C-alpha positions in Angstrom: -96.6 2.6 51.9 -97.5 2.7 47.5 -97.9 -0.8 46.6 -97.6 -1.0 42.5 -99.5 -4.7 41.9 -96.9 -6.8 40.0 -99.2 -9.6 38.8 -100.0 -8.3 34.9 -96.8 -9.3 33.6 -96.7 -11.3 30.6 -93.1 -13.1 31.8 -95.7 -15.0 34.4 -96.5 -18.3 32.9 -100.2 -17.9 34.1 -100.5 -14.9 32.9 -98.9 -14.8 29.4 -102.0 -16.8 27.9 -104.5 -15.0 29.0 -102.8 -11.7 27.4 -102.1 -13.6 24.2 -105.4 -15.1 24.0 -107.2 -11.2 25.3 -108.8 -13.2 28.2 -110.4 -10.2 29.4 -111.9 -11.9 32.3 -109.0 -13.4 33.7 -107.0 -10.1 33.4 -110.2 -8.0 34.8 -110.3 -10.3 37.7 -106.6 -10.1 38.3 -106.4 -6.7 38.4 -109.6 -6.4 40.6 -107.8 -8.5 43.1 -104.9 -6.9 43.4 -106.5 -3.4 43.9 -108.9 -4.8 46.2 -105.7 -6.3 48.4 -104.0 -2.6 48.5 -102.5 -1.7 45.4 -102.4 1.8 44.4 -101.2 1.2 40.8 -101.5 -1.6 38.6 -98.8 -2.4 36.7 -99.0 -3.5 32.9 -96.4 -5.5 31.5 -96.6 -7.1 27.8 -93.0 -7.3 27.1 -92.8 -11.0 25.8 -95.1 -10.0 22.9 -92.3 -8.0 21.1 -94.0 -8.1 17.5 -97.5 -6.8 19.2 -96.2 -5.1 22.3 -97.9 -1.6 21.6 -101.2 -3.4 20.8 -101.1 -5.7 23.5 -100.5 -3.0 26.1 -103.4 -0.6 24.5 -105.7 -3.6 25.3 -104.7 -4.3 28.8 -104.8 -1.2 29.6 -108.5 -0.8 28.2 -109.4 -4.0 29.3 -108.5 -2.9 32.8 -110.2 0.1 33.0 -113.1 -1.3 32.3 -113.4 -2.9 35.4 -111.8 -0.9 37.9 -110.5 3.0 38.0 -106.9 2.3 39.4 -104.1 3.9 37.9 -101.7 2.2 35.9 -97.9 1.6 36.3 -97.0 0.9 32.3 -94.0 -1.2 32.1 -91.6 -1.0 29.1 -88.5 0.1 27.6 -90.3 0.7 24.4 -91.3 3.8 23.9 -93.8 3.2 21.2 -95.7 0.6 23.7 -95.6 3.2 26.6 -97.2 5.8 24.3 -99.7 3.3 23.6 -100.9 2.8 27.0 -100.5 6.6 27.9 -103.3 7.3 24.9 -105.3 4.4 26.0 -105.1 5.6 29.7 -108.6 7.2 31.3 -107.7 6.7 35.2 -105.7 9.5 36.2 -102.1 10.2 36.3 -99.9 6.8 35.5 -96.3 5.8 36.4 -94.2 5.6 33.8 -92.1 2.3 34.5 -89.0 3.2 33.9 -86.6 5.9 32.9 -82.4 5.3 33.0 -79.7 7.9 32.7 -78.8 6.1 29.8 -79.0 8.3 26.8 -80.7 6.7 24.2 -83.5 5.9 26.8 -83.9 8.8 28.9 -84.0 11.0 25.4 -86.9 8.4 24.2 -88.7 8.1 27.4 -88.6 11.7 28.6 -90.8 13.5 26.0 -93.5 10.9 27.1 -93.3 11.7 30.7 -93.7 15.5 29.7 -96.3 15.2 27.2 -98.7 12.9 29.2 -97.5 14.5 32.5 -97.0 11.1 34.4 -95.1 10.5 37.4 -91.9 8.3 36.2 -90.0 5.3 38.2 -86.0 6.3 37.5 -83.6 3.7 37.7 -80.0 3.9 39.0 -78.5 3.0 35.9 -76.6 4.8 33.2 -74.6 3.9 29.8 -71.8 2.2 31.8 -74.4 -0.2 33.0 -75.6 -1.5 36.8 -73.5 0.0 39.3 -72.0 -2.1 41.9 -71.7 0.8 44.8 -74.0 3.0 47.0 -72.0 5.8 46.0 -72.4 5.5 42.3 -76.0 4.8 42.6 -76.3 8.0 44.6 -74.9 10.0 42.1 -77.0 8.6 39.4 -80.1 9.1 41.1 -78.7 12.7 42.2 -78.1 13.2 38.3 -81.7 11.9 37.2 -83.4 14.0 39.8 -81.7 17.1 38.7 -82.8 16.5 35.1 -86.2 15.8 35.7 -86.8 18.5 38.0 -85.4 20.8 35.4 -87.4 19.7 32.8 -90.7 20.6 35.3 -91.2 16.8 36.9 -92.2 17.3 40.4 -89.8 15.6 43.1 -93.0 14.3 44.5 -93.4 12.3 40.8 -90.4 10.8 40.7 -89.5 7.3 42.1 -86.0 6.3 42.4 -85.4 2.5 41.9 -82.0 1.7 43.6 -81.4 -1.3 41.4 -82.2 -4.2 43.9 -80.0 -7.2 42.5 -80.2 -10.6 43.7 -78.3 -11.5 46.8 -77.4 -14.6 45.5 -75.4 -13.3 43.1 -73.5 -10.9 45.2 -73.5 -10.6 49.3 -73.3 -7.2 49.4 -76.0 -6.2 47.4 -78.8 -6.4 50.1 -76.7 -3.4 52.1 -76.1 -2.0 48.9 -79.9 -1.3 48.0 -80.7 -0.4 51.7 -78.3 2.2 52.0 -78.8 3.5 48.5 -82.5 3.9 49.7 -81.2 5.7 53.2 -78.9 8.0 51.3 -81.4 9.0 48.6 -84.3 9.3 51.1 -82.5 11.5 53.0 -81.0 13.9 50.3 -84.4 14.1 48.5 -87.1 13.5 51.1 -90.3 14.3 48.8 -89.1 12.0 46.0 -90.5 8.4 46.4 -88.4 5.0 46.4 -89.6 2.1 44.7 -88.1 -1.0 43.7 -88.6 -4.4 42.3 -89.2 -6.2 45.9 -88.5 -10.0 44.7 -85.6 -9.1 42.9 -83.4 -9.5 45.5 -84.4 -12.8 46.4 -84.1 -14.0 42.6 -82.1 -17.7 42.6 -82.6 -18.7 46.0 -85.3 -21.0 47.9 -87.9 -20.0 50.0 -88.1 -16.4 48.3 -90.9 -15.2 50.2 -88.7 -15.4 53.6 -86.1 -13.2 51.8 -88.7 -11.0 50.2 -90.4 -10.3 53.7 -86.8 -9.5 55.8 -85.8 -7.2 52.7 -89.1 -5.4 53.0 -89.1 -4.7 56.4 -85.1 -3.4 56.1 -86.1 -1.6 53.5 -89.1 0.3 54.9 -86.8 1.0 57.9 -84.2 2.6 55.5 -87.0 4.9 53.8 -88.5 3.1 51.0 -92.2 4.3 50.7 -92.7 2.2 47.3 -92.5 -1.2 46.1 -93.6 -3.1 43.0 -94.6 -6.4 44.7 -97.5 -9.0 45.0 -100.3 -7.7 46.9 -102.4 -10.6 46.9 -99.7 -12.1 49.1 -101.3 -11.7 52.6 -98.5 -12.5 54.9 -96.2 -9.8 52.9 -98.6 -7.4 53.0 -99.2 -7.8 56.8 -95.3 -7.3 56.7 -96.0 -3.8 55.0 -98.5 -2.7 57.7 -96.4 -3.9 60.7 -93.2 -2.3 59.9 -94.9 1.1 58.9 -96.2 0.8 62.6 -92.5 0.1 63.7 -90.9 2.7 61.9 -93.5 5.5 63.0 -94.9 5.5 59.6 -98.7 4.6 60.9 -100.1 7.1 63.8 -100.9 5.4 67.0 -100.9 2.0 64.7 -104.4 3.1 63.4 -103.6 1.4 60.4 -102.4 -1.7 61.7 -105.4 -2.2 63.9 -107.8 -1.6 61.1 -105.9 -4.0 59.1 -106.5 -6.4 62.1 -110.1 -6.1 62.7 -110.6 -6.4 59.1 -108.9 -9.7 59.2 -106.4 -8.8 56.7 -103.1 -9.7 59.2 -101.8 -13.2 58.7 -100.0 -14.2 61.4 
């Protein structure tokens, strides 16, 4: 499971002041704790700073890579902010988060993917907006994969985001996301799936329960990546458990190792 640590995000009340005040110690500690907890990538989002987003992304990347060598997921629809982070990056191949099949966004982000040889999260969305059905989402995923691979992007560098929407706004959205994952993974097994896990529970109480249940169902459908909170030890315990249950952990070796390390929370 490819964990993309979500915590360095300017929309979070505890994090925004640290970015605003260039609090390097806070940001480095948060990045290091996510990395140590199992994050393969550190997501960096400075989107709340509209007037200086590129500068804040540059500062975040430089600040974090002074402390750890984790690769980044650079999270912005703003191509200038993305390029600012890509120029600053020294921590290996990053992920751009994200591209869609919307004409303007696709055309502004694709050149950065090619120029900097990045991986890319590709959202199942186009100029018609957020699709409602599984078939619409799979069609967009198919189109994005076809276009990206024709440009030389390896399948293994593409992370399809099925566009997880809150079940509180539509009772079908959980099933739609899970079936989209299942169909995309079946058609393109070399591509990755990476979603914003907590989107499923937005607006409802006891969100952690919904996130945990969705995580297990999504892993069972073929999801192999998630933008999530690696500091949630119980959620991470469900990652290791689900991987063992669905045959993704040979002889439960990783599960047993995490148990011996005291990392499973029951």
